[in-house]
VOPAGU-2260 file (C-alpha; in pm, 1 decimal, decimal comma):
REM VOPAGU-2260
SITE   aa  ch    i         X         Y         Z
SITE  MET   A    0     659,1  -10741,4   -6994,4
SITE  SER   A    1     414,4  -10654,3   -7187,4
SITE  GLU   A    2     365,0  -10828,7   -7547,3
SITE  PRO   A    3     526,3  -10678,8   -7824,3
SITE  ARG   A    4     373,0  -10420,9   -8057,2
SITE  GLU   A    5     345,6  -10378,1   -8390,8
SITE  ALA   A    6     569,7  -10180,9   -8552,1
SITE  ALA   A    7     505,3   -9806,9   -8685,3
SITE  PRO   A    8     641,5   -9664,0   -9039,4
SITE  HIS   A    9     860,7   -9481,4   -8811,2
SITE  ALA   A   10     945,7   -9755,2   -8556,1
SITE  GLY   A   11    1296,3   -9736,8   -8656,5
SITE  ALA   A   12    1344,1   -9359,6   -8541,9
SITE  GLN   A   13    1418,5   -9337,8   -8150,2
SITE  ILE   A   14    1326,5   -8974,9   -8152,8
SITE  CYS   A   15    1018,8   -8772,9   -8279,9
SITE  ASP   A   16     866,8   -8483,3   -8332,1
SITE  ARG   A   17     428,9   -8430,2   -8232,4
SITE  ALA   A   18     337,2   -8463,9   -8515,6
SITE  GLY   A   19     503,1   -8822,9   -8533,6
SITE  ASN   A   20     759,1   -8764,2   -8788,5
SITE  PRO   A   21    1150,7   -8897,6   -8702,4
SITE  ALA   A   22    1359,3   -8610,7   -8594,7
SITE  ALA   A   23    1736,3   -8580,6   -8570,7
SITE  ASP   A   24    1906,9   -8701,8   -8254,7
SITE  SER   A   25    2181,5   -8391,1   -8169,6
SITE  CYS   A   26    2356,4   -8640,1   -7899,3
SITE  ALA   A   27    2350,0   -8985,7   -8131,6
SITE  SER   A   28    2752,6   -8947,5   -8093,5
SITE  GLN   A   29    2728,4   -9053,6   -7773,0
SITE  GLY   A   30    2650,5   -9396,6   -7756,7
SITE  LYS   A   31    2942,9   -9539,1   -7922,7
SITE  LEU   A   32    3153,8   -9405,0   -7629,2
SITE  LEU   A   33    2847,6   -9511,2   -7399,6
SITE  GLY   A   34    2831,4   -9856,9   -7557,2
SITE  LEU   A   35    3225,6   -9896,6   -7473,1
SITE  LEU   A   36    3132,4   -9820,1   -7112,0
SITE  TYR   A   37    2873,9  -10000,7   -7073,6
SITE  GLY   A   38    2947,1  -10285,1   -7304,2
SITE  THR   A   39    3319,3  -10373,4   -7215,9
SITE  ALA   A   40    3492,0  -10464,3   -6935,5
SITE  PRO   A   41    3718,9  -10176,8   -6943,5
SITE  GLY   A   42    3461,5   -9944,1   -6956,3
SITE  ARG   A   43    3260,2  -10078,0   -6725,7
SITE  ALA   A   44    3576,4  -10064,4   -6444,6
SITE  ALA   A   45    3594,2   -9721,4   -6550,6
SITE  LEU   A   46    3206,4   -9649,7   -6433,3
SITE  LYS   A   47    3331,0   -9723,3   -6125,4
SITE  LEU   A   48    3460,8   -9429,2   -6064,0
SITE  LEU   A   49    3262,2   -9215,6   -6328,0
SITE  THR   A   50    2949,1   -9296,1   -6186,6
SITE  LYS   A   51    3030,3   -9174,6   -5787,8
SITE  PRO   A   52    2895,7   -8829,1   -5685,0
SITE  VAL   A   53    3256,3   -8753,8   -5624,6
SITE  VAL   A   54    3367,0   -8739,3   -5983,6
SITE  SER   A   55    3025,8   -8497,3   -6052,4
SITE  LYS   A   56    3120,8   -8264,7   -5831,1
SITE  ALA   A   57    3505,0   -8257,5   -5953,6
SITE  ALA   A   58    3366,5   -8195,3   -6331,5
SITE  GLY   A   59    3145,1   -7930,1   -6212,7
SITE  PHE   A   60    3375,2   -7743,4   -6037,5
SITE  ALA   A   61    3643,0   -7773,2   -6365,6
SITE  LEU   A   62    3326,1   -7631,1   -6544,5
SITE  GLU   A   63    3281,5   -7345,0   -6299,7
SITE  HIS   A   64    3640,3   -7228,5   -6370,9
SITE  PRO   A   65    3658,1   -6922,8   -6605,4
SITE  LEU   A   66    3934,2   -7111,2   -6834,4
SITE  SER   A   67    3587,9   -7382,9   -6954,2
SITE  THR   A   68    3416,4   -7076,9   -7184,3
SITE  VAL   A   69    3663,5   -7207,6   -7429,0
SITE  ALA   A   70    3384,7   -7479,1   -7487,3
SITE  ILE   A   71    3108,7   -7301,9   -7532,1
SITE  PRO   A   72    3105,4   -7231,2   -7934,6
SITE  PRO   A   73    3192,1   -7570,0   -8004,7
SITE  PHE   A   74    2903,4   -7683,2   -7797,3
SITE  VAL   A   75    2647,5   -7436,9   -7951,2
SITE  LEU   A   76    2789,2   -7556,1   -8339,8
SITE  LYS   A   77    2784,1   -7895,1   -8214,3
SITE  LYS   A   78    2472,6   -7928,7   -8066,9
SITE  HIS   A   79    2292,9   -7678,0   -8285,7
SITE  ILE   A   80    2153,1   -7510,4   -8002,0
SITE  LYS   A   81    1884,6   -7143,7   -8148,4
SITE  MET   A   82    2098,1   -6900,3   -7898,8
SITE  ASP   A   83    1846,4   -6665,7   -7994,4
SITE  ASP   A   84    1622,6   -6824,2   -7772,5
SITE  PHE   A   85    1871,2   -6679,9   -7509,4
SITE  ALA   A   86    1970,9   -6345,8   -7359,8
SITE  ASP   A   87    2251,2   -6196,8   -7491,8
SITE  ASP   A   88    2581,2   -6314,1   -7206,9
SITE  LYS   A   89    2879,2   -6296,5   -7173,8
SITE  TYR   A   90    2902,0   -6638,4   -6964,3
SITE  ARG   A   91    3138,3   -6648,8   -6669,6
SITE  SER   A   92    3198,6   -7048,9   -6660,4
SITE  PHE   A   93    3045,0   -7304,3   -6929,5
SITE  ASN   A   94    2825,5   -7410,4   -6626,0
SITE  ALA   A   95    2685,3   -7053,2   -6626,3
SITE  PHE   A   96    2610,6   -7053,8   -7005,7
SITE  PHE   A   97    2473,5   -7483,3   -6947,4
SITE  THR   A   98    2189,0   -7360,6   -6690,0
SITE  ARG   A   99    2159,1   -6996,2   -6853,8
SITE  PRO   A  100    1784,9   -6820,4   -6828,2
SITE  VAL   A  101    1564,5   -6871,8   -7130,4
SITE  LYS   A  102    1370,0   -6527,4   -7266,7
SITE  PRO   A  103    1010,3   -6577,1   -7189,5
SITE  ALA   A  104     912,1   -6598,8   -7477,0
SITE  ALA   A  105    1082,2   -6850,3   -7614,3
SITE  ARG   A  106     890,3   -7070,5   -7412,2
SITE  PRO   A  107     481,4   -6962,6   -7352,6
SITE  VAL   A  108     365,9   -7126,6   -7116,3
SITE  ASP   A  109     -10,6   -7258,2   -7193,8
SITE  ARG   A  110    -235,5   -7161,0   -6895,5
SITE  THR   A  111    -568,6   -7360,2   -6991,9
SITE  PRO   A  112    -686,9   -7473,4   -6651,9
SITE  GLU   A  113    -715,4   -7796,9   -6774,9
SITE  ALA   A  114    -365,6   -7844,9   -6975,5
SITE  LEU   A  115     -94,3   -8080,4   -6869,6
SITE  ILE   A  116     220,6   -7862,9   -6982,3
SITE  SER   A  117     527,3   -8007,7   -6989,5
SITE  PRO   A  118     825,9   -7915,1   -6733,2
SITE  CYS   A  119    1074,0   -7894,6   -6928,8
SITE  ASP   A  120    1229,4   -7940,9   -7304,7
SITE  ALA   A  121    1282,3   -8291,7   -7335,9
SITE  LYS   A  122    1230,4   -8630,9   -7512,2
SITE  LEU   A  123     926,0   -8762,8   -7356,4
SITE  THR   A  124     811,1   -9127,4   -7294,3
SITE  VAL   A  125     457,2   -9264,1   -7149,4
SITE  VAL   A  126     485,6   -9585,7   -6957,3
SITE  PRO   A  127     179,7   -9706,4   -6745,8
SITE  ILE   A  128     238,2   -9829,3   -6453,2
SITE  THR   A  129     110,5  -10198,5   -6423,2
SITE  ASP   A  130    -123,5  -10355,0   -6137,3
SITE  ASP   A  131     199,3  -10540,0   -5988,6
SITE  LEU   A  132     340,0  -10192,9   -5954,2
SITE  HIS   A  133     684,3  -10248,7   -6223,9
SITE  PHE   A  134     705,2  -10019,5   -6515,8
SITE  THR   A  135     907,4  -10082,7   -6828,5
SITE  VAL   A  136    1130,3   -9796,6   -7022,3
SITE  LYS   A  137    1329,4   -9927,8   -7323,2
SITE  ASN   A  138    1303,1  -10294,0   -7175,1
SITE  ALA   A  139    1402,0  -10268,6   -6834,8
SITE  ALA   A  140    1165,9  -10383,7   -6590,8
SITE  TYR   A  141    1136,9  -10126,1   -6312,4
SITE  SER   A  142     984,5  -10176,3   -5934,5
SITE  LEU   A  143     808,4   -9837,2   -5876,0
SITE  ALA   A  144     847,0   -9907,1   -5486,7
SITE  SER   A  145    1224,9   -9911,7   -5546,5
SITE  PHE   A  146    1231,7   -9612,2   -5718,6
SITE  LEU   A  147    1015,7   -9380,6   -5515,6
SITE  GLY   A  148    1141,6   -9561,0   -5240,0
SITE  CYS   A  149     878,5   -9611,7   -5031,7
SITE  LYS   A  150     588,6   -9937,5   -5127,6
SITE  HIS   A  151     299,0   -9735,8   -4969,0
SITE  LEU   A  152     352,6   -9437,3   -5167,4
SITE  ALA   A  153     417,1   -9674,5   -5504,2
SITE  LYS   A  154      73,9   -9856,7   -5397,4
SITE  HIS   A  155    -136,1   -9495,3   -5470,1
SITE  TYR   A  156     -37,7   -9464,7   -5800,0
SITE  GLN   A  157    -124,5   -9892,6   -5890,7
SITE  GLY   A  158    -280,4   -9794,4   -6227,1
SITE  GLY   A  159    -116,5   -9436,8   -6346,7
SITE  GLN   A  160     138,4   -9313,9   -6517,8
SITE  LEU   A  161     467,4   -9270,2   -6600,1
SITE  LEU   A  162     602,1   -8986,9   -6744,1
SITE  ILE   A  163    1006,1   -8977,5   -6875,5
SITE  PHE   A  164    1144,5   -8652,4   -6963,3
SITE  ARG   A  165    1470,0   -8688,0   -7091,4
SITE  LEU   A  166    1675,0   -8420,0   -7100,1
SITE  THR   A  167    2022,2   -8429,7   -7293,7
SITE  PRO   A  168    2322,7   -8200,1   -7306,3
SITE  ASP   A  169    2159,0   -7942,1   -7599,7
SITE  ASP   A  170    1830,7   -7921,6   -7378,6
SITE  TYR   A  171    1724,9   -7612,7   -7188,9
SITE  HIS   A  172    1814,0   -7763,2   -6871,4
SITE  ARG   A  173    1555,8   -7551,7   -6649,2
SITE  TYR   A  174    1233,6   -7695,0   -6544,0
SITE  CYS   A  175     901,0   -7586,3   -6373,8
SITE  TYR   A  176     582,1   -7657,9   -6192,8
SITE  PRO   A  177     273,9   -7857,8   -6441,7
SITE  ASP   A  178      37,7   -7695,3   -6297,0
SITE  ASP   A  179     -88,9   -7445,7   -5966,7
SITE  CYS   A  180       8,4   -7678,4   -5685,5
SITE  ARG   A  181      70,3   -7647,6   -5348,5
SITE  ILE   A  182     417,4   -7826,3   -5246,9
SITE  GLY   A  183     494,1   -8107,1   -5039,9
SITE  LYS   A  184     844,6   -8235,3   -4885,6
SITE  THR   A  185    1069,2   -8325,2   -5105,1
SITE  ARG   A  186    1301,4   -8606,9   -5025,6
SITE  ARG   A  187    1597,0   -8741,5   -5178,4
SITE  ILE   A  188    1733,6   -9026,7   -5254,7
SITE  GLU   A  189    2130,3   -9059,5   -5299,9
SITE  GLY   A  190    2258,9   -9312,3   -5498,3
SITE  GLU   A  191    2487,4   -9299,6   -5827,9
SITE  LEU   A  192    2540,7   -9066,0   -6177,3
SITE  HIS   A  193    2434,2   -9347,5   -6429,2
SITE  THR   A  194    2354,3   -9209,3   -6812,6
SITE  VAL   A  195    2020,4   -9162,2   -6860,6
SITE  ASN   A  196    2099,8   -9258,2   -7272,0
SITE  PRO   A  197    1921,4   -9566,6   -7326,8
SITE  VAL   A  198    2223,8   -9773,6   -7378,6
SITE  ALA   A  199    2239,8   -9797,2   -6982,9
SITE  ALA   A  200    1933,6   -9949,7   -6997,0
SITE  GLU   A  201    2082,0  -10244,9   -7297,6
SITE  HIS   A  202    2298,4  -10354,0   -7107,0
SITE  ASP   A  203    2108,2  -10434,7   -6776,3
SITE  VAL   A  204    2158,1  -10136,1   -6551,1
SITE  LEU   A  205    1825,8  -10041,4   -6393,8
SITE  VAL   A  206    1931,7   -9596,6   -6404,0
SITE  TYR   A  207    1592,4   -9539,6   -6172,5
SITE  HIS   A  208    1649,0   -9753,8   -5956,2
SITE  ARG   A  209    2030,9   -9687,4   -5867,1
SITE  ASN   A  210    2059,1   -9273,6   -5957,6
SITE  THR   A  211    2073,8   -9012,8   -5698,7
SITE  ARG   A  212    1693,7   -8811,6   -5690,2
SITE  THR   A  213    1473,6   -8586,2   -5492,7
SITE  ILE   A  214    1072,0   -8709,3   -5490,0
SITE  THR   A  215     841,3   -8372,8   -5443,3
SITE  MET   A  216     479,5   -8416,7   -5405,1
SITE  LEU   A  217     231,0   -8217,2   -5565,7
SITE  THR   A  218    -100,5   -8135,7   -5457,4
SITE  THR   A  219    -223,6   -7995,7   -5815,6
SITE  GLU   A  220    -569,5   -7773,3   -5891,8
SITE  HIS   A  221    -608,0   -7989,3   -6183,7
SITE  PHE   A  222    -404,2   -8359,3   -6185,7
SITE  GLY   A  223    -456,6   -8432,2   -5846,0
SITE  HIS   A  224    -150,9   -8571,4   -5596,4
SITE  VAL   A  225     168,4   -8553,2   -5848,1
SITE  LEU   A  226     512,0   -8666,9   -5779,9
SITE  GLN   A  227     750,6   -8484,7   -5975,2
SITE  ILE   A  228    1121,5   -8623,8   -5902,5
SITE  GLU   A  229    1451,3   -8522,6   -6069,8
SITE  VAL   A  230    1669,9   -8802,2   -6204,6
SITE  GLY   A  231    2069,2   -8711,1   -6171,6
SITE  ALA   A  232    2302,3   -8855,4   -6450,0
SITE  MET   A  233    2653,5   -8872,8   -6514,9
SITE  LEU   A  234    2848,6   -8560,8   -6502,3
SITE  VAL   A  235    2538,3   -8359,4   -6337,8
SITE  GLY   A  236    2714,5   -8209,4   -6043,6
SITE  LYS   A  237    2374,1   -8060,8   -5881,9
SITE  ILE   A  238    2003,2   -8119,3   -5906,6
SITE  VAL   A  239    1913,6   -7727,4   -5795,5
SITE  ASN   A  240    1572,4   -7724,9   -5664,8
SITE  HIS   A  241    1467,4   -7350,5   -5538,6
SITE  PRO   A  242    1265,9   -7246,5   -5198,1
SITE  HIS   A  243     932,0   -7151,9   -5227,5
SITE  GLY   A  244     613,5   -7053,4   -5023,9
SITE  GLU   A  245     374,4   -7330,2   -4981,8
SITE  ARG   A  246     161,7   -7246,8   -5359,6
SITE  VAL   A  247     330,5   -7230,4   -5677,0
SITE  ALA   A  248     129,3   -7102,2   -6017,0
SITE  ARG   A  249     181,1   -7332,5   -6333,6
SITE  GLY   A  250     506,9   -7271,5   -6507,2
SITE  ILE   A  251     709,1   -7112,0   -6193,2
SITE  GLU   A  252    1053,3   -7209,5   -6257,5
SITE  LYS   A  253    1104,0   -7556,7   -5965,3
SITE  GLY   A  254    1496,1   -7537,8   -6050,5
SITE  TYR   A  255    1780,5   -7664,0   -6285,9
SITE  PHE   A  256    2040,9   -7932,3   -6302,5
SITE  GLU   A  257    2354,0   -7845,1   -6352,8
SITE  PHE   A  258    2606,3   -7974,5   -6703,1
SITE  GLY   A  259    2488,9   -8343,0   -6769,7
SITE  GLY   A  260    2195,9   -8505,6   -6963,6
SITE  SER   A  261    1908,7   -8599,5   -6666,8
SITE  THR   A  262    1558,6   -8654,7   -6651,7
SITE  ILE   A  263    1232,8   -8551,4   -6472,5
SITE  VAL   A  264     957,1   -8792,1   -6413,3
SITE  LEU   A  265     581,9   -8711,6   -6341,7
SITE  VAL   A  266     388,8   -8960,3   -6155,0
SITE  LEU   A  267      26,5   -8967,2   -6172,8
SITE  GLU   A  268    -306,3   -9100,5   -6028,7
SITE  PRO   A  269    -480,2   -9302,2   -6243,9
SITE  GLY   A  270    -701,0   -9112,8   -6487,2
SITE  ALA   A  271    -555,7   -8789,7   -6344,6
SITE  ALA   A  272    -510,8   -8674,0   -6747,1
SITE  LYS   A  273    -534,7   -8774,3   -7105,4
SITE  ILE   A  274    -173,3   -8772,5   -7268,6
SITE  ASP   A  275    -160,5   -8635,2   -7636,8
SITE  ALA   A  276    -236,8   -8958,9   -7867,0
SITE  GLN   A  277      31,2   -8880,9   -8087,6
SITE  ILE   A  278     286,0   -8880,4   -7814,4
SITE  CYS   A  279     112,5   -9252,2   -7659,9
SITE  LYS   A  280     159,0   -9380,9   -8020,6
SITE  ASN   A  281     483,8   -9257,6   -8029,8
SITE  SER   A  282     582,6   -9387,8   -7667,9
SITE  GLU   A  283     370,6   -9767,6   -7752,3
SITE  ASN   A  284     630,7   -9735,5   -8121,9
SITE  GLY   A  285     927,7   -9733,7   -7896,5
SITE  ALA   A  286    1012,5   -9399,8   -8007,2
SITE  GLU   A  287    1084,7   -9032,2   -7747,2
SITE  THR   A  288     853,7   -8719,1   -7819,7
SITE  ILE   A  289    1045,7   -8345,6   -7820,9
SITE  VAL   A  290     849,6   -8168,1   -7611,0
SITE  LYS   A  291     918,8   -7791,1   -7514,6
SITE  TYR   A  292     906,5   -7638,6   -7154,2
SITE  GLY   A  293     539,6   -7518,1   -7062,1
SITE  SER   A  294     392,6   -7672,8   -7354,0
SITE  ARG   A  295      39,7   -7857,4   -7324,9
SITE  ILE   A  296      95,6   -8235,3   -7375,5
SITE  GLY   A  297    -171,5   -8353,3   -7239,4
SITE  THR   A  298    -542,1   -8305,8   -7086,9
SITE  ALA   A  299    -721,6   -8287,7   -6751,7
SITE  LEU   A  300    -975,1   -8573,5   -6706,5
SITE  PRO   A  301   -1289,5   -8508,1   -6505,2
SITE  ARG   A  302   -1188,0   -8607,8   -6119,6
SITE  SER   A  303   -1398,8   -8797,0   -5900,4
SITE  VAL   A  304   -1551,8   -8606,9   -5574,6
């Protein structure tokens, strides 16, 4: 476990903008309910049911029903969603609304070759991979080998970085490839569907070990071998990855999550990229940074031949 770091002036803020300023958490109200679920005996009993994939499938089925559209207006209002970013449409269901595509102009993709882009709208944390192949998120210690389901693969990324993009229900839930790349095989690890809200870690639930996830090896043009991992979460009915050819360009949509919070993790090799200083500073101070799909979050480092 790493030593505690000196707190910055905004250390009490859990979410910051790209300038390091505290930002409002539109999903803060969920914390009380999740605290009851994870912090009480009746709540933990309920979790045994709620985290089962079959429950998420049932919730997904309900959110596909036309009557679910009545939930759209209050959701937009409560989450302060900027609907100008999306094409005008009459959604057939709440899930159709939740997985709506954005106007391309609202999420411009940085085409600078050496720019590492965010694959999604999210709250980003940068985490180092230690020499003993562990990483720490919100004081919860994880084994990279357990997360990836492969000791040999984990060893390759020793000394690298994890970029953890936590999506909340108010975020745009489609995601893209972070660079021009060749796509390797995607492997799925079945598991439960705990919340990815930090409250789970506070109650010793290692969600990145236990949740369902898909792992894709990307051989990128500028960042070496990158693992892109989609992690399902509570009441996420599906992780949907699109079929593609062998090669894709940066910013091409890789897939989307259906309803719920969820996470994307990029695993970088040592020396692959220098992440923007303010993002790293926020992470060191225990705060997540708001990032947008296609925006630059770091720069490629020269790679040895």
